[in-house]
C-alpha positions in Angstrom: -7.8 6.4 -24.4 -6.0 3.5 -25.8 -4.5 0.7 -23.7 -0.9 1.9 -23.9 -1.9 5.4 -22.7 -4.0 4.0 -19.9 -1.1 1.8 -18.7 1.4 4.7 -19.1 -0.9 7.0 -17.0 -1.2 4.3 -14.3 2.6 3.8 -14.2 3.3 7.5 -14.3 0.9 8.2 -11.4 2.4 5.5 -9.3 5.9 6.8 -10.1 4.9 10.3 -9.2 3.8 9.1 -5.7 7.1 7.4 -5.1 9.1 10.3 -6.4 7.4 13.3 -4.9 5.8 12.0 -1.6 7.2 13.3 1.6 9.4 10.9 3.6 6.7 10.8 6.3 4.2 9.6 3.6 6.2 7.0 1.8 9.4 5.4 3.2 12.2 6.6 0.9 13.9 3.2 0.8 10.6 1.5 -0.2 10.0 4.2 -2.8 13.4 3.6 -4.4 12.9 -0.2 -4.3 9.5 0.2 -6.0 10.9 2.4 -8.8 13.8 0.1 -9.3 11.5 -2.9 -9.5 9.2 -1.0 -11.9 12.2 -0.2 -14.1 13.4 -3.8 -14.0 10.0 -5.2 -15.0 9.4 -2.7 -17.8 12.8 -3.3 -19.3 11.6 -6.9 -19.9 9.2 -5.5 -22.5 10.1 -5.8 -26.2 12.0 -2.9 -27.6 8.9 -1.9 -29.6 6.8 -2.0 -26.5 9.4 0.1 -24.6 9.4 2.7 -27.3 5.6 2.8 -27.3 5.5 3.2 -23.6 8.2 6.0 -23.6 6.2 7.8 -26.3 3.0 7.4 -24.3 4.8 9.0 -21.3 5.9 12.0 -23.4 2.4 12.3 -24.9 0.7 12.3 -21.5 3.1 14.7 -19.9 1.4 17.8 -21.3 -1.7 16.8 -19.3 -0.1 17.4 -15.9 -0.6 21.0 -14.7 2.3 20.9 -12.3 5.5 21.6 -14.3 7.7 19.3 -12.2 5.2 16.5 -12.6 5.0 17.1 -16.4 8.8 17.1 -16.8 9.1 14.0 -14.6 6.5 12.1 -16.7 8.1 13.3 -20.0 11.4 11.8 -18.9 10.1 8.7 -17.2 11.0 6.4 -20.1 14.6 7.5 -19.8 14.5 7.3 -16.0 13.3 3.8 -16.2 15.9 2.8 -18.8 13.5 2.1 -21.6 14.6 1.7 -25.2 14.8 4.9 -27.3 13.5 7.1 -24.6 16.2 9.8 -24.5 14.4 11.9 -27.0 12.9 15.2 -25.9 9.1 15.5 -25.4 
């Protein structure tokens, strides 16, 4: 697995926890704050890096057995406001 795919998988897995955990498991306000901070930090990447990360999310999405998780990961670049990430997986 290349570096970008490894980073994308790590980011996606963290985002999945924040997005799909029950309120009793992760405070909803903290989850939103964490996702917003993640988006802010990733938007500071260069446009080429943002495109590569968005593509990595789309590429990884097929590896998630749960359909909701796969769809979430496929659209994660767009959800995080990354460049050129509105394309379908």
